[in-house]
Each structure stands twice: as structure tokens, then as C-alpha cells.
C-alpha positions as a Markdown table, in Angstrom:
| # | Residue | x | y | z |
|---|---|---|---|---|
| 1 | Met | 5.9 | 6.7 | -28.9 |
| 2 | Ala | 4.4 | 8.2 | -27.0 |
| 3 | Ala | 4.4 | 11.8 | -25.8 |
| 4 | Glu | 5.3 | 13.5 | -23.0 |
| 5 | Pro | 3.1 | 12.5 | -20.1 |
| 6 | Ala | 0.8 | 15.1 | -18.7 |
| 7 | Glu | 1.2 | 14.9 | -15.0 |
| 8 | Ala | -1.1 | 16.2 | -11.5 |
| 9 | Arg | 0.7 | 16.0 | -8.2 |
| 10 | Phe | -1.8 | 16.7 | -5.2 |
| 11 | Pro | -2.0 | 14.8 | -1.2 |
| 12 | Val | -4.4 | 12.3 | -1.3 |
| 13 | Met | -5.4 | 9.1 | 1.3 |
| 14 | Gly | -3.0 | 10.6 | 3.8 |
| 15 | Ser | 0.1 | 10.7 | 1.3 |
| 16 | Asp | 1.3 | 12.3 | -2.2 |
| 17 | Gly | -0.1 | 11.7 | -5.2 |
| 18 | His | 1.6 | 11.4 | -8.4 |
| 19 | Leu | -0.5 | 11.2 | -12.1 |
| 20 | Leu | 0.9 | 10.4 | -15.4 |
| 21 | Val | -0.5 | 10.4 | -18.5 |
| 22 | Thr | -0.2 | 10.0 | -22.1 |
| 23 | Gly | -2.8 | 10.6 | -24.9 |
| 24 | Gly | -6.2 | 11.4 | -24.6 |
| 25 | Ser | -7.3 | 14.3 | -23.5 |
| 26 | Ala | -5.2 | 14.5 | -20.6 |
| 27 | Pro | -6.4 | 17.7 | -18.4 |
| 28 | Gln | -9.5 | 16.5 | -18.5 |
| 29 | Leu | -8.4 | 12.6 | -17.3 |
| 30 | Leu | -6.2 | 14.1 | -14.9 |
| 31 | Ser | -8.9 | 15.9 | -13.3 |
| 32 | Arg | -11.1 | 12.9 | -13.4 |
| 33 | Ala | -8.6 | 10.5 | -11.9 |
| 34 | Arg | -8.1 | 13.2 | -8.7 |
| 35 | Ser | -11.9 | 13.5 | -8.1 |
| 36 | Arg | -11.6 | 9.1 | -8.4 |
| 37 | Leu | -9.4 | 9.2 | -5.8 |
| 38 | Glu | -10.7 | 11.4 | -3.7 |
| 39 | Glu | -14.2 | 10.1 | -3.9 |
| 40 | Leu | -12.4 | 6.6 | -2.5 |
| 41 | Glu | -10.7 | 8.2 | -0.2 |
| 42 | Ser | -14.4 | 9.6 | 1.2 |
| 43 | Leu | -15.2 | 5.6 | 1.2 |
| 44 | Trp | -12.8 | 3.9 | 2.8 |
| 45 | Ser | -10.8 | 6.1 | 5.5 |
| 46 | Arg | -11.0 | 5.2 | 9.3 |
| 47 | Phe | -10.3 | 8.9 | 10.0 |
| 48 | Arg | -14.2 | 10.3 | 8.4 |
| 49 | Pro | -16.8 | 9.3 | 10.7 |
| 50 | Asp | -19.2 | 9.3 | 7.5 |
| 51 | Ser | -17.1 | 6.9 | 5.5 |
| 52 | Glu | -18.2 | 3.3 | 4.3 |
| 53 | Leu | -15.9 | 2.0 | 6.2 |
| 54 | Cys | -17.0 | 3.5 | 9.6 |
| 55 | Arg | -20.0 | 2.6 | 8.8 |
| 56 | Leu | -19.0 | -0.8 | 8.2 |
| 57 | Asn | -17.0 | -0.8 | 12.0 |
| 58 | Ala | -19.5 | 0.8 | 13.7 |
| 59 | Ser | -22.4 | -2.2 | 12.2 |
| 60 | Gln | -21.8 | -4.2 | 15.5 |
| 61 | Gly | -22.6 | -7.3 | 13.7 |
| 62 | Arg | -25.3 | -6.5 | 11.4 |
| 63 | Trp | -25.4 | -6.7 | 7.7 |
| 64 | Val | -24.5 | -3.6 | 5.6 |
| 65 | Arg | -24.8 | -2.8 | 1.9 |
| 66 | Leu | -21.9 | -1.2 | 0.5 |
| 67 | Ser | -20.6 | 0.5 | -2.7 |
| 68 | Glu | -19.0 | -1.8 | -5.5 |
| 69 | Pro | -15.7 | -0.6 | -4.9 |
| 70 | Thr | -16.2 | -0.7 | -1.0 |
| 71 | Ala | -17.4 | -4.3 | -1.2 |
| 72 | Thr | -14.8 | -5.2 | -3.6 |
| 73 | Leu | -11.9 | -4.0 | -1.1 |
| 74 | Val | -12.8 | -6.1 | 1.5 |
| 75 | Arg | -13.4 | -9.0 | -0.3 |
| 76 | Gln | -9.4 | -8.9 | -1.8 |
| 77 | Ala | -8.5 | -7.8 | 1.7 |
| 78 | Val | -10.3 | -11.1 | 3.0 |
| 79 | Arg | -8.2 | -13.4 | -0.1 |
| 80 | Ala | -5.2 | -11.4 | 0.9 |
| 81 | Trp | -5.7 | -12.6 | 4.8 |
| 82 | Gln | -5.9 | -16.0 | 3.0 |
| 83 | Ala | -3.5 | -16.3 | 0.5 |
| 84 | Thr | -1.1 | -14.9 | 3.3 |
| 85 | Gly | -1.9 | -17.2 | 6.1 |
| 86 | Gly | -3.0 | -14.4 | 8.3 |
| 87 | Leu | 0.3 | -12.6 | 8.0 |
| 88 | Phe | -1.7 | -9.2 | 6.0 |
| 89 | Asp | -4.3 | -9.1 | 8.4 |
| 90 | Pro | -7.5 | -5.6 | 8.1 |
| 91 | Thr | -9.1 | -6.8 | 11.3 |
| 92 | Val | -5.6 | -5.2 | 13.3 |
| 93 | Leu | -7.6 | -1.8 | 13.6 |
| 94 | Pro | -8.1 | -1.9 | 17.6 |
| 95 | Ala | -4.2 | -2.8 | 17.7 |
| 96 | Leu | -3.5 | -0.1 | 15.5 |
| 97 | Glu | -5.7 | 2.2 | 17.9 |
| 98 | Ala | -4.0 | 0.5 | 20.8 |
| 99 | Ala | -0.9 | 1.5 | 19.2 |
| 100 | Gly | -1.7 | 5.2 | 19.1 |
| 101 | Tyr | -2.5 | 5.3 | 15.3 |
| 102 | Thr | -6.2 | 7.3 | 16.1 |
| 103 | His | -5.7 | 10.0 | 13.7 |
| 104 | Ser | -4.3 | 10.6 | 10.1 |
| 105 | Phe | -0.8 | 10.4 | 10.2 |
| 106 | Pro | -0.2 | 14.3 | 9.3 |
| 107 | Ser | -2.3 | 15.3 | 12.5 |
| 108 | Leu | -0.7 | 12.7 | 15.0 |
| 109 | Pro | 1.6 | 13.8 | 17.5 |
| 110 | Arg | 5.3 | 12.0 | 16.9 |
| 111 | Asp | 5.5 | 12.1 | 20.9 |
| 112 | Leu | 2.0 | 10.6 | 22.6 |
| 113 | Pro | 1.3 | 11.4 | 26.0 |
| 114 | Pro | 1.4 | 8.5 | 28.4 |
| 115 | Thr | -2.0 | 6.5 | 28.4 |
| 116 | Val | -3.4 | 3.1 | 29.9 |
| 117 | Thr | -3.5 | 1.0 | 27.2 |
| 118 | Pro | -4.6 | -2.7 | 27.6 |
| 119 | Pro | -1.9 | -4.9 | 26.6 |
| 120 | Pro | -1.0 | -6.2 | 23.2 |
| 121 | Ala | -3.6 | -9.2 | 21.9 |
| 122 | Pro | -3.6 | -11.0 | 18.7 |
| 123 | Ala | -6.0 | -9.3 | 16.0 |
| 124 | Pro | -9.0 | -11.7 | 15.7 |
| 125 | Gly | -8.5 | -12.6 | 12.1 |
| 126 | Cys | -10.8 | -12.6 | 8.9 |
| 127 | Ala | -12.7 | -16.0 | 9.3 |
| 128 | Gly | -15.7 | -14.4 | 10.6 |
| 129 | Ile | -16.2 | -12.0 | 8.2 |
| 130 | Glu | -19.6 | -12.8 | 6.2 |
| 131 | Met | -20.1 | -11.5 | 2.4 |
| 132 | Ala | -23.3 | -11.8 | 0.0 |
| 133 | Asp | -22.5 | -9.4 | -3.2 |
| 134 | Tyr | -22.3 | -6.0 | -1.9 |
| 135 | Arg | -23.1 | -7.0 | 1.7 |
| 136 | Val | -20.7 | -7.4 | 4.7 |
| 137 | Arg | -21.5 | -8.4 | 8.1 |
| 138 | Leu | -18.4 | -8.2 | 10.4 |
| 139 | Ala | -18.6 | -10.5 | 13.2 |
| 140 | Pro | -19.1 | -8.8 | 16.9 |
| 141 | Gly | -15.7 | -7.2 | 18.0 |
| 142 | Val | -14.2 | -7.3 | 14.5 |
| 143 | Arg | -13.3 | -3.9 | 13.0 |
| 144 | Leu | -11.5 | -3.3 | 9.9 |
| 145 | Asp | -8.6 | -1.2 | 8.2 |
| 146 | Leu | -8.0 | -0.8 | 4.7 |
| 147 | Gly | -4.6 | 0.8 | 5.1 |
| 148 | Gly | -2.2 | -2.1 | 3.9 |
| 149 | Ile | -4.6 | -2.8 | 0.6 |
| 150 | Gly | -7.0 | 0.6 | -0.2 |
| 151 | Lys | -4.0 | 2.8 | -2.0 |
| 152 | Gly | -2.5 | -0.2 | -3.8 |
| 153 | Phe | -6.4 | -1.3 | -4.8 |
| 154 | Ala | -7.1 | 2.3 | -5.7 |
| 155 | Ala | -3.9 | 2.4 | -8.2 |
| 156 | Asp | -5.2 | -0.3 | -9.7 |
| 157 | Leu | -8.6 | 0.7 | -10.2 |
| 158 | Val | -7.7 | 4.4 | -11.3 |
| 159 | Ala | -5.1 | 2.9 | -13.8 |
| 160 | Gln | -7.8 | 0.7 | -15.6 |
| 161 | Glu | -10.5 | 3.7 | -15.9 |
| 162 | Leu | -7.8 | 6.0 | -17.0 |
| 163 | Leu | -6.8 | 3.8 | -20.0 |
| 164 | Ala | -11.0 | 3.2 | -20.4 |
| 165 | Ala | -11.4 | 6.8 | -20.6 |
| 166 | Gly | -8.5 | 7.3 | -23.6 |
| 167 | Ala | -5.4 | 7.3 | -22.0 |
| 168 | Glu | -3.1 | 5.7 | -24.1 |
| 169 | Gly | -1.1 | 5.3 | -20.7 |
| 170 | Ala | -1.1 | 6.0 | -17.3 |
| 171 | Cys | 0.8 | 5.8 | -14.2 |
| 172 | Val | -0.6 | 6.3 | -10.9 |
| 173 | Asn | 1.7 | 6.9 | -7.8 |
| 174 | Leu | 0.3 | 7.3 | -4.3 |
| 175 | Gly | 2.5 | 7.6 | -1.6 |
| 176 | Gly | 5.1 | 4.9 | -3.5 |
| 177 | Asp | 2.5 | 2.5 | -4.6 |
| 178 | Val | 3.0 | 2.7 | -8.1 |
| 179 | Arg | 0.6 | 0.9 | -10.8 |
| 180 | Ala | 1.7 | 1.6 | -14.6 |
| 181 | Thr | 0.2 | 0.5 | -17.7 |
| 182 | Gly | -0.2 | 1.3 | -21.7 |
| 183 | Ala | 1.8 | 3.4 | -23.5 |
| 184 | Ala | 4.8 | 5.0 | -21.4 |
| 185 | Pro | 6.9 | 8.3 | -22.9 |
| 186 | Gly | 9.1 | 7.7 | -25.3 |
| 187 | Ala | 9.8 | 4.0 | -26.7 |
| 188 | Gly | 10.6 | 2.0 | -23.2 |
| 189 | Ala | 9.1 | 0.9 | -20.5 |
| 190 | Trp | 7.9 | 3.0 | -17.2 |
| 191 | Thr | 10.4 | 3.9 | -14.8 |
| 192 | Val | 10.2 | 4.0 | -11.3 |
| 193 | Ala | 12.3 | 5.0 | -8.5 |
| 194 | Val | 12.2 | 2.8 | -5.2 |
| 195 | Glu | 13.7 | 5.0 | -2.3 |
| 196 | Asp | 15.6 | 4.5 | 0.4 |
| 197 | Glu | 13.8 | 4.6 | 3.4 |
| 198 | Ala | 16.5 | 4.7 | 5.7 |
| 199 | Arg | 17.9 | 7.8 | 3.6 |
| 200 | Pro | 15.2 | 10.1 | 2.3 |
| 201 | Gly | 15.0 | 11.4 | -1.1 |
| 202 | Thr | 18.1 | 9.2 | -2.1 |
| 203 | Asp | 17.0 | 5.8 | -3.9 |
| 204 | Leu | 18.1 | 2.3 | -4.2 |
| 205 | Ala | 17.3 | 1.5 | -7.5 |
| 206 | Trp | 15.5 | 2.5 | -10.4 |
| 207 | Leu | 13.1 | -0.6 | -12.3 |
| 208 | Ala | 11.6 | -0.9 | -15.5 |
| 209 | Leu | 7.9 | -2.1 | -15.9 |
| 210 | Ala | 6.4 | -2.2 | -19.5 |
| 211 | Asp | 2.8 | -2.8 | -17.2 |
| 212 | Gly | 2.9 | -3.8 | -13.6 |
| 213 | Ala | 3.1 | -2.6 | -10.0 |
| 214 | Val | 5.9 | -1.6 | -7.5 |
| 215 | Ala | 4.8 | -1.3 | -3.6 |
| 216 | Thr | 7.0 | -0.6 | -0.6 |
| 217 | Ser | 6.2 | -1.1 | 2.9 |
| 218 | Thr | 8.3 | 0.0 | 5.7 |
| 219 | Arg | 8.7 | 0.6 | 9.5 |
| 220 | Leu | 11.0 | 3.8 | 9.3 |
| 221 | Arg | 7.9 | 6.0 | 7.9 |
| 222 | Arg | 5.3 | 6.3 | 10.1 |
| 223 | Arg | 6.8 | 6.6 | 13.6 |
| 224 | Trp | 6.1 | 7.7 | 17.0 |
| 225 | Glu | 6.8 | 7.6 | 20.1 |
| 226 | Arg | 5.0 | 7.0 | 23.8 |
| 227 | Gln | 6.7 | 6.9 | 27.0 |
| 228 | Gly | 10.3 | 6.5 | 24.9 |
| 229 | Gln | 8.7 | 3.5 | 23.3 |
| 230 | Arg | 9.4 | 3.8 | 19.6 |
| 231 | Leu | 6.2 | 2.4 | 17.7 |
| 232 | His | 5.0 | 2.3 | 13.8 |
| 233 | His | 2.0 | 1.5 | 12.1 |
| 234 | Ile | 3.6 | -1.8 | 10.8 |
| 235 | Ile | 1.1 | -4.4 | 13.3 |
| 236 | Asp | 2.0 | -8.0 | 13.8 |
| 237 | Pro | -1.4 | -10.1 | 14.3 |
| 238 | Ala | 0.6 | -12.5 | 15.8 |
| 239 | Ser | 1.3 | -10.2 | 18.7 |
| 240 | Gly | -1.0 | -7.4 | 17.9 |
| 241 | Ala | 2.2 | -4.7 | 18.4 |
| 242 | Pro | 4.0 | -3.1 | 15.9 |
| 243 | Ala | 6.1 | -5.4 | 14.3 |
| 244 | Ala | 9.8 | -6.4 | 15.6 |
| 245 | Gly | 12.7 | -7.9 | 13.9 |
| 246 | Ala | 15.6 | -7.5 | 11.2 |
| 247 | Val | 13.8 | -6.3 | 8.3 |
| 248 | Ala | 12.9 | -2.5 | 8.0 |
| 249 | Thr | 11.8 | -2.3 | 4.4 |
| 250 | Val | 10.3 | -4.5 | 1.7 |
| 251 | Thr | 9.7 | -3.8 | -1.8 |
| 252 | Val | 7.7 | -5.8 | -4.4 |
| 253 | Val | 7.2 | -6.2 | -8.0 |
| 254 | Ala | 3.7 | -7.6 | -9.2 |
| 255 | Gly | 1.0 | -7.9 | -11.7 |
| 256 | Gln | -1.2 | -5.5 | -9.3 |
| 257 | Thr | -0.5 | -2.6 | -7.0 |
| 258 | His | -2.9 | -4.6 | -4.4 |
| 259 | Trp | -1.3 | -7.7 | -4.4 |
| 260 | Ala | 2.2 | -5.9 | -4.2 |
| 261 | Glu | 1.4 | -3.9 | -1.4 |
| 262 | Val | -0.1 | -6.9 | 0.7 |
| 263 | Leu | 2.9 | -9.6 | 0.7 |
| 264 | Ala | 5.5 | -6.6 | 1.0 |
| 265 | Lys | 3.7 | -6.0 | 4.7 |
| 266 | Ala | 3.1 | -9.6 | 4.9 |
| 267 | Ala | 6.7 | -10.3 | 4.0 |
| 268 | Leu | 8.3 | -7.7 | 6.5 |
| 269 | Ile | 6.1 | -9.0 | 9.3 |
| 270 | Ala | 7.6 | -12.6 | 8.2 |
| 271 | Gly | 11.1 | -11.7 | 8.3 |
| 272 | Leu | 14.1 | -13.5 | 7.0 |
| 273 | Pro | 13.9 | -15.7 | 5.4 |
| 274 | Ala | 10.4 | -16.8 | 5.5 |
| 275 | Gly | 9.5 | -13.2 | 4.0 |
| 276 | Arg | 11.7 | -13.7 | 0.7 |
| 277 | Ala | 10.4 | -17.7 | 1.1 |
| 278 | Leu | 7.0 | -15.8 | 0.7 |
| 279 | Leu | 7.8 | -13.5 | -2.2 |
| 280 | Glu | 9.1 | -16.7 | -4.0 |
| 281 | Ala | 6.1 | -19.2 | -3.5 |
| 282 | Gln | 3.8 | -16.0 | -4.9 |
| 283 | Gly | 6.4 | -15.6 | -7.8 |
| 284 | Val | 7.0 | -12.0 | -7.2 |
| 285 | Ala | 10.0 | -10.4 | -7.2 |
| 286 | Gly | 11.1 | -8.4 | -4.3 |
| 287 | Leu | 14.1 | -6.5 | -2.3 |
| 288 | Leu | 13.8 | -6.8 | 1.6 |
| 289 | Val | 16.1 | -4.9 | 3.4 |
| 290 | Thr | 17.6 | -4.9 | 6.8 |
| 291 | Glu | 18.0 | -3.0 | 9.5 |
| 292 | Asp | 21.9 | -2.9 | 9.2 |
| 293 | Gly | 21.0 | -1.5 | 5.2 |
| 294 | Thr | 22.0 | -4.8 | 3.7 |
| 295 | Ala | 19.3 | -6.0 | 0.6 |
| 296 | His | 18.2 | -9.2 | 0.1 |
| 297 | Arg | 17.0 | -10.2 | -3.2 |
| 298 | Ala | 13.6 | -12.4 | -3.8 |
| 299 | Gly | 12.4 | -13.8 | -7.1 |
| 300 | Pro | 13.4 | -12.5 | -10.7 |
| 301 | Trp | 14.1 | -9.1 | -9.0 |
| 302 | Glu | 17.4 | -8.1 | -11.5 |
| 303 | Arg | 15.1 | -8.7 | -14.7 |
| 304 | Tyr | 13.6 | -5.2 | -13.3 |
| 305 | Val | 16.8 | -3.0 | -12.6 |
| 306 | Thr | 17.9 | -0.5 | -14.7 |
| 307 | Trp | 20.4 | 1.7 | -12.1 |
| 308 | Thr | 21.5 | 1.0 | -8.8 |
| 309 | Pro | 23.6 | 3.2 | -7.0 |
| 310 | Asn | 26.6 | 1.2 | -7.3 |
| 311 | Ser | 26.1 | 0.4 | -11.2 |
| 312 | Gly | 27.4 | 3.7 | -11.7 |
| 313 | Gly | 26.4 | 6.5 | -14.6 |
| 314 | Thr | 23.9 | 8.7 | -13.7 |
| 315 | Ser | 20.5 | 7.6 | -13.0 |
| 316 | Pro | 17.5 | 8.3 | -15.7 |
| 317 | Ala | 14.4 | 9.9 | -15.1 |
| 318 | Ser | 11.6 | 9.2 | -13.0 |
| 319 | Ala | 8.0 | 7.9 | -14.2 |
| 320 | Gly | 6.5 | 7.2 | -11.2 |
């Protein structure tokens, strides 16, 4: 039975970070994990001109040598583009900027001034990206945003590094993208709350994970307006415009956080019923919530659920 976990909360990657560690030298492990997350943010942020991502985006068709985590993340992003048939696409950065997402979200005005922008255009896709070991070459005109996979990949990486450094268990939560592994507090599984994005501060369900990941993609959280038009950060690669449709939020349970994050975004863009079919074809569990609040389950969702608002009783304490 693992003891009560040590924990730390801090802002990172434009989100709220929450780390839980059981066993080992917890204070040192938490400090190491926080430093690692800050290092990864410095490599992958599109808002830091000296980041590796910004250097890659400015390379204008030249080969760029990257660090191991950045090169691996780019490789995983391209694989995700292939696996989702282009629904997940890291080349949407120009479309994100055209929509007005040009600063980190905390500093982004919620009502942008009028501006002349080109009409939305489809994302170029990843077919022209070349990779060799830790070197990457982008096709001319292609620039990457890794925000749809980076937090999940960081959670996966840091959770495994915590175990390798001596932790008995770890739960890494980056803005609701959660990786839980190893010994949970008490004798049971890790418990992860799924927030109701339409009603902040309330939950849709509580999930039990022995070892796995949960990620949520929503167009209800990072939103702003320009000239009366409501915009958000989930870009449909096929149109280059913020995704429209009935599905507002998707939560996915998978083995790895970055894969759950990718599939949640892809299913939201695909909508119903295609998004549900995508999750079931990938063998993962999911919950797709439409704008009217209707929840549509995909795959073995009920296998993980331990509590819902309609199940009665008192919700358990969260471990993530």
C-alpha cells in the first residue's frame, strides 16, 4: 500500500500543472519533475523566440538538428497526422495565427481588435516533412504548432522519468491531460476527475486508472472574439478555420497521454458519428459531449467510471 503522495502545483505550458508522487525521495523528485517540465516548455513553446520549435519554424526549408525530446515529439506528431487521416495536423500554425491566437492565452485579449486577415485555407499537412535521426526539415511554408500533443507527450515523459528516478508511483496532470503510473495512494487505482467544460468547477465523471492516461479536448475553454465572431483554438485542418459542429468536448482514455490528446482533438474535429467511430477503431474509450450537454460514450468507457453525478453517493477525492 503506497503512502499519501507528495504533491506540487504550478503554472507550466500555459496550463495548471499538478504533480503527485508516491514513494522515493518525494521533494527532490517533485523539484526535478518541475524543472524538467519547464525545460520542455522552453524547447517547444511557439511564444519563445529562442525555443527549438521557433528555430525550426524559421528554418525556411533547411535541415535543423534538434534535441532528442523535440525530434521525438515532431516524429510523433507526424505519425499522429498519418494515423488520424489528417484530422490531427501540427501544420495548422498559420491558421491559428490568422484566427488571432498569436500570444500565450493568458495574455491574449478576449476581444481582439478588427484586422484584415486572409480567408481560411486548408493546412498543408505533414507529407513534406523530412526526418533523419535528430534532424528535421520542413517543407517551404510549413510551420508547426505542437500544442495539441506537447502537454501529453511531456506528461508521458515526466511520469516515466519519475519512476526511473525512484518514485513508486506518479501522476502528472498538465491542464487536464493526465498520465498515471505505478503505485497509487492507498490500495486502489489512481482516480482522475473529468471536468464538465460547460460548467467549470463541476465534474462529469471520475475514472479509475491502474496505469494509463486521460486527455480532454474542448472548444469551450480557449475562446476569444473578433468583430463579434467567436473563435477558438481547435482548428479544422480541412478548412483552416476553427472547428464547427455539434461536438464541444471529447475526453479519451488511452495508454499514453499524447495519444489520448491526439485522438480527443481528432474526434472533436470529426464530430458525430465519425469521431465516435474513430475512437472505437483505435480501441480506446471516450466520451463525446455535444453542445446541448448530451454525452455519447465510445469504446469501453464504463469500464473506467467509478462515479457520475447521477450515480448517487459522494464523489471520491481526486488523484489527478
